[in-house]
C-alpha positions as CSV (number, residue, x, y, z in Angstrom):
1,X,2.7,-8.0,-3.8
2,X,3.2,-9.2,-0.3
3,X,5.3,-6.9,1.9
4,X,7.8,-9.7,2.9
5,X,8.4,-10.5,-0.8
6,X,9.3,-6.9,-1.5
7,X,11.7,-6.7,1.5
8,X,13.4,-9.9,0.4
9,X,14.0,-8.5,-3.1
10,X,15.6,-5.4,-1.6
11,X,18.2,-7.3,0.5
12,X,20.7,-8.9,-1.8
13,X,24.0,-9.8,-0.3
14,X,27.0,-7.7,-1.5
15,X,28.5,-10.6,-3.3
16,X,25.3,-11.3,-5.2
17,X,25.1,-7.7,-6.3
18,X,28.7,-7.8,-7.4
19,X,27.9,-10.9,-9.5
20,X,25.0,-9.2,-11.2
21,X,27.2,-6.1,-12.0
22,X,29.9,-8.3,-13.4
23,X,27.6,-10.4,-15.5
24,X,25.2,-7.8,-16.9
25,X,26.6,-4.3,-16.5
26,X,29.5,-2.4,-18.0
27,X,31.0,1.0,-17.1
28,X,32.4,2.9,-14.2
29,X,30.9,2.3,-10.7
30,X,30.1,5.3,-8.5
31,X,29.0,4.8,-4.9
32,X,25.6,6.5,-5.2
33,X,24.8,5.8,-8.8
34,X,26.1,2.3,-9.4
35,X,27.7,1.1,-12.7
36,X,27.1,3.2,-15.8
37,X,28.7,4.2,-19.1
38,X,26.6,7.1,-20.2
39,X,24.0,9.6,-18.9
40,X,22.0,12.4,-20.4
41,X,18.7,14.2,-20.3
42,X,16.2,13.7,-23.1
43,X,12.8,14.6,-24.5
44,X,11.3,12.2,-27.1
45,X,8.5,13.0,-29.6
46,X,6.2,10.8,-27.6
47,X,3.9,12.7,-25.2
48,X,4.0,10.8,-22.0
49,X,5.5,11.1,-18.5
50,X,8.3,13.7,-18.5
51,X,10.2,13.2,-21.7
52,X,8.4,10.0,-22.8
53,X,11.7,8.2,-23.0
54,X,10.7,4.8,-21.6
55,X,8.0,4.6,-24.3
56,X,10.4,5.8,-26.9
57,X,13.0,3.2,-26.0
58,X,10.4,0.4,-26.1
59,X,9.0,1.6,-29.4
60,X,12.5,1.7,-30.9
61,X,13.2,-1.8,-29.6
62,X,10.1,-3.3,-31.2
63,X,10.7,-1.5,-34.5
64,X,14.3,-2.7,-34.6
65,X,13.4,-6.2,-33.8
66,X,15.2,-6.2,-30.4
67,X,12.2,-7.6,-28.4
68,X,9.6,-10.3,-28.9
69,X,7.6,-8.9,-26.1
70,X,7.7,-6.3,-23.4
71,X,6.2,-6.1,-19.9
72,X,4.7,-2.8,-19.0
73,X,2.3,-1.4,-16.4
74,X,-1.0,-0.1,-17.6
75,X,-3.5,2.0,-15.7
76,X,-6.9,0.4,-15.3
77,X,-10.2,2.2,-14.8
78,X,-9.9,4.4,-11.7
79,X,-6.6,4.8,-10.0
80,X,-5.3,1.2,-10.2
81,X,-2.7,-0.6,-12.4
82,X,-1.6,-4.0,-13.6
83,X,1.3,-5.5,-15.4
84,X,0.5,-6.4,-19.0
85,X,2.4,-7.9,-22.0
86,X,3.0,-5.6,-24.9
87,X,3.6,-7.3,-28.3
88,X,4.1,-4.2,-30.4
89,X,4.7,-0.5,-30.3
90,X,0.9,0.2,-30.2
91,X,0.6,-1.8,-27.0
92,X,3.5,0.3,-25.5
93,X,1.8,3.6,-26.3
94,X,-1.5,2.4,-24.8
95,X,0.3,1.9,-21.4
96,X,2.5,5.1,-21.4
97,X,2.7,7.2,-18.2
98,X,4.0,6.5,-14.7
99,X,1.9,4.8,-12.1
100,X,3.1,5.3,-8.5
101,X,1.7,2.0,-7.2
102,X,3.4,-1.3,-6.3
103,X,2.8,-3.8,-9.2
104,X,4.3,-7.3,-9.5
105,X,5.9,-7.6,-12.9
106,X,8.0,-10.7,-12.4
107,X,4.9,-12.9,-12.6
108,X,4.4,-11.8,-16.2
109,X,8.1,-12.4,-16.9
110,X,7.8,-16.0,-15.8
111,X,4.7,-16.3,-18.0
112,X,6.7,-15.2,-21.1
113,X,9.6,-17.4,-20.2
114,X,7.2,-20.4,-20.0
115,X,5.9,-19.4,-23.5
116,X,9.5,-19.7,-24.7
117,X,10.0,-16.0,-25.5
118,X,13.7,-15.4,-25.9
119,X,13.9,-11.6,-26.1
120,X,12.0,-9.7,-23.5
121,X,12.0,-6.1,-22.3
122,X,10.6,-5.3,-18.8
123,X,9.9,-1.9,-17.2
124,X,10.2,-2.1,-13.5
125,X,11.2,-0.4,-10.2
126,X,14.6,-1.0,-8.5
127,X,13.3,-3.8,-6.2
128,X,11.8,-5.7,-9.2
129,X,15.0,-5.2,-11.2
130,X,16.9,-7.2,-8.6
131,X,14.4,-10.0,-8.9
132,X,14.6,-9.9,-12.7
133,X,18.4,-10.3,-12.6
134,X,18.2,-13.3,-10.3
135,X,15.7,-14.9,-12.7
136,X,18.0,-14.1,-15.6
137,X,21.0,-15.7,-13.9
138,X,19.0,-18.9,-13.3
139,X,18.3,-19.1,-17.1
140,X,22.0,-19.4,-17.9
141,X,21.8,-16.8,-20.7
142,X,19.0,-18.8,-22.5
143,X,16.9,-15.6,-22.6
144,X,17.8,-12.0,-23.4
145,X,16.1,-9.7,-20.9
146,X,16.4,-5.9,-21.3
147,X,15.7,-4.2,-18.1
148,X,14.3,-0.6,-18.1
149,X,14.5,0.6,-14.5
150,X,12.5,3.6,-13.1
151,X,13.9,6.0,-10.5
152,X,11.9,5.2,-7.4
153,X,12.0,6.8,-4.0
154,X,8.9,4.9,-2.8
155,X,5.7,3.3,-4.1
156,X,2.3,3.8,-2.6
157,X,-0.5,1.6,-1.3
158,X,-3.4,2.2,-3.6
159,X,-6.2,2.4,-1.0
160,X,-4.1,4.5,1.4
161,X,-3.0,6.9,-1.3
162,X,-6.5,7.5,-2.5
163,X,-7.6,8.2,1.0
164,X,-4.8,10.7,1.7
165,X,-5.1,12.6,-1.5
166,X,-8.8,12.9,-0.9
167,X,-8.2,14.4,2.5
168,X,-5.3,16.6,1.7
169,X,-6.2,17.8,-1.8
170,X,-9.9,17.1,-2.1
171,X,-9.3,15.1,-5.3
172,X,-10.7,11.7,-6.3
173,X,-7.7,9.9,-7.7
174,X,-10.0,7.6,-9.7
175,X,-11.0,10.7,-11.8
176,X,-7.4,12.0,-12.2
177,X,-6.0,12.4,-15.7
178,X,-2.4,12.2,-14.6
179,X,-0.2,12.0,-11.5
180,X,3.4,13.0,-11.2
181,X,6.2,13.3,-8.6
182,X,8.5,16.3,-9.3
183,X,10.9,18.2,-7.1
184,X,9.5,16.6,-3.9
185,X,5.9,17.3,-4.8
186,X,3.0,14.9,-5.6
187,X,1.0,16.5,-8.4
188,X,-2.4,15.5,-9.7
189,X,-4.1,16.8,-12.8
190,X,-7.9,16.5,-12.7
191,X,-10.8,18.5,-14.2
192,X,-8.4,20.8,-16.0
193,X,-6.6,21.8,-12.8
194,X,-3.4,20.8,-11.1
195,X,-3.3,20.0,-7.4
196,X,-0.3,19.2,-5.3
197,X,1.3,18.5,-1.9
198,X,4.7,17.5,-0.6
199,X,5.5,13.8,-1.1
200,X,6.5,13.6,2.6
201,X,2.9,14.6,3.5
202,X,1.8,11.3,1.9
203,X,4.4,9.2,3.9
204,X,1.7,7.2,5.7
205,X,0.5,5.9,2.3
206,X,3.9,4.6,1.2
207,X,4.6,0.9,1.1
208,X,6.4,0.0,4.3
209,X,9.0,-2.2,2.5
210,X,10.1,0.9,0.5
211,X,11.7,2.4,3.7
212,X,14.2,-0.4,3.6
213,X,15.2,-0.2,-0.1
214,X,18.5,1.6,-0.7
215,X,18.3,1.8,-4.5
216,X,16.8,5.0,-6.0
217,X,18.1,4.7,-9.6
218,X,17.5,1.0,-10.4
219,X,21.2,0.3,-10.4
220,X,20.8,-3.2,-11.9
221,X,18.9,-2.1,-15.0
222,X,20.3,-1.8,-18.5
223,X,18.9,1.7,-18.8
224,X,17.5,3.7,-15.9
225,X,15.1,6.6,-16.4
226,X,13.6,9.2,-14.1
227,X,12.7,12.9,-13.8
228,X,15.3,13.9,-11.2
229,X,18.2,15.7,-12.7
230,X,16.2,17.0,-15.7
231,X,14.1,20.1,-16.3
232,X,10.4,19.8,-16.7
233,X,9.3,17.8,-19.7
234,X,12.6,15.9,-19.9
235,X,13.8,12.6,-18.5
236,X,17.2,11.7,-17.1
237,X,18.7,8.6,-18.7
238,X,21.4,6.4,-17.3
239,X,22.9,3.7,-19.6
240,X,24.4,0.8,-17.7
241,X,25.3,-2.0,-20.2
242,X,26.1,-2.9,-23.8
243,X,22.4,-4.0,-24.1
244,X,21.3,-0.6,-22.8
245,X,23.8,1.2,-25.1
246,X,22.5,-0.5,-28.2
247,X,18.9,0.4,-27.2
248,X,19.7,4.0,-26.4
249,X,21.9,4.8,-29.4
250,X,20.4,6.9,-32.1
251,X,17.3,7.4,-30.0
252,X,15.1,10.1,-31.7
253,X,15.1,12.7,-29.0
254,X,16.3,16.1,-27.9
255,X,19.3,15.5,-25.7
256,X,21.2,17.6,-23.2
257,X,23.3,17.2,-20.1
258,X,21.6,15.8,-17.0
259,X,22.3,17.1,-13.5
260,X,23.8,14.0,-12.1
261,X,24.8,15.7,-8.8
262,X,21.1,16.0,-8.0
263,X,20.5,12.3,-8.9
264,X,23.4,11.4,-6.6
265,X,22.0,13.5,-3.8
266,X,18.6,11.8,-3.9
267,X,20.3,8.4,-4.2
268,X,22.5,9.0,-1.2
269,X,19.5,10.2,0.8
270,X,17.6,7.0,0.1
271,X,20.5,4.8,1.0
272,X,20.9,6.7,4.3
273,X,17.2,6.4,5.0
274,X,17.3,2.6,4.4
275,X,20.3,2.2,6.7
276,X,18.6,4.1,9.5
277,X,15.4,2.2,9.2
278,X,17.3,-1.1,9.1
279,X,19.2,-0.2,12.3
280,X,16.0,0.9,14.0
281,X,14.3,-2.3,13.1
282,X,17.3,-4.4,14.3
283,X,17.2,-2.5,17.6
284,X,13.5,-3.1,18.0
285,X,13.9,-6.8,17.3
286,X,16.4,-7.1,20.2
287,X,14.1,-5.5,22.7
């Protein structure tokens, strides 16, 4: 995805954001978390990233006939990923696990819309969720899109991340079994061992546009999911709409309360970072 495209997606006007909230979301709005009607921590019976909740929601949606297709991100050979179309729960399970790379999912969404698919689920980061909602608004409710948003502090450039991890951890990401971000650490599982470093130590590998994004919890999704606010092996789930509520209800999972204060803290931190970077950029443009 081109950097200028990503920045454009992250800079909706306040009135545009308000229209999206009014049209698609339902609940109480909090400054750092956005609109939501429910939140909890959960662990499904699917072995995946954290609590495997995103996969569990998609599988449930397919089995209940809520989707005709879903757009997910699948890891390719080596440490790379691409957006793919899942047509059933088996396709979903084949793509489980988080990939910390920038992947354009809206191209696949347009493809499905052109194929006249009417009920589509899409898993995406906060910046992509904004783009999806704008597309949905243009369709005039002709297509039901269920947005599953992922908590995201920043995504990484594939080449730069592989270089930095090799230097700092001595690990070839192409041979990694799993990567994970937890409690500010970037963790890599490879050759039966776990390696890790602080996420901030990989800052030079982050996509530049991410520094201007102020949305940590995917505030325009129907359901947002991430690890922050939950203990290891669980996922924090934020339900933001009637569509999300229907998908999340009766989810087969162990549930408990999430630490929403921690989620709010990280969300606020990202907003403040984006504001500082925007002000710095504006100052540089004037000189």
